[in-house]
C-alpha positions as CSV (number, residue, x, y, z in Angstrom):
1,X,-16.9,164.4,133.9
2,X,-20.1,163.4,132.2
3,X,-23.5,163.4,133.9
4,X,-24.3,159.9,135.4
5,X,-27.3,158.1,133.9
6,X,-28.2,156.8,137.3
7,X,-28.3,158.4,140.7
8,X,-27.7,157.2,144.3
9,X,-30.7,155.3,145.4
10,X,-32.1,154.2,142.1
11,X,-33.4,150.7,141.9
12,X,-32.1,148.8,138.9
13,X,-32.9,145.6,137.3
14,X,-30.3,143.3,135.7
15,X,-31.5,140.9,133.2
16,X,-29.6,138.5,130.9
17,X,-31.2,135.8,128.8
18,X,-29.5,133.0,130.5
19,X,-30.6,133.9,134.0
20,X,-33.7,135.3,136.1
21,X,-33.7,139.1,136.7
22,X,-32.0,140.5,139.7
23,X,-32.6,143.8,141.4
24,X,-29.8,146.0,142.9
25,X,-29.7,149.5,144.4
26,X,-27.1,152.3,143.7
27,X,-25.5,153.2,146.8
28,X,-22.9,155.6,145.5
29,X,-22.0,157.4,142.2
30,X,-18.4,158.4,141.9
31,X,-15.5,159.3,139.4
32,X,-12.0,158.1,139.3
33,X,-9.3,160.7,139.8
34,X,-7.8,160.3,136.4
35,X,-8.4,162.9,133.7
36,X,-11.9,162.6,132.2
37,X,-13.1,161.2,135.5
38,X,-14.6,157.8,134.5
39,X,-17.9,157.2,136.3
40,X,-18.4,154.3,138.6
41,X,-21.4,153.1,140.5
42,X,-21.2,151.3,143.8
43,X,-24.2,148.8,143.9
44,X,-25.7,146.3,146.3
45,X,-27.6,143.4,145.0
46,X,-31.0,142.6,146.6
47,X,-32.5,139.3,147.0
48,X,-32.2,136.0,148.9
49,X,-29.0,134.8,147.3
50,X,-25.4,135.2,148.8
51,X,-24.8,138.3,146.6
52,X,-27.2,140.3,148.8
53,X,-24.2,141.3,151.1
54,X,-21.8,142.0,148.3
55,X,-20.9,145.4,147.0
56,X,-19.8,145.9,143.4
57,X,-18.1,148.8,141.6
58,X,-19.5,148.8,137.9
59,X,-18.0,151.3,135.4
60,X,-20.0,150.1,132.4
61,X,-23.5,150.5,133.8
62,X,-24.4,153.5,131.5
63,X,-23.4,151.5,128.4
64,X,-25.0,148.1,129.2
65,X,-28.3,146.9,127.7
66,X,-28.6,144.5,130.6
67,X,-29.6,147.2,133.2
68,X,-32.8,149.1,133.4
69,X,-34.4,151.6,135.8
70,X,-37.2,150.2,138.0
71,X,-37.5,153.2,140.3
72,X,-35.9,156.4,140.6
73,X,-34.7,157.8,144.0
């Protein structure tokens, strides 16, 4: 398994040209059980919209140019 780029508790900003920036916090970093152990992040969106209560599993966070660290845990 490779070392994750982000850690549990990190505050991340998600930015796309077509939308305003969003904040999210990483609540868990885990690997799949398959050989190679692909990394996944469990994240919770922060803000006033309906996504605040939703939890996502993102496997492409390390490779995406749309996510940047705001604060390390």
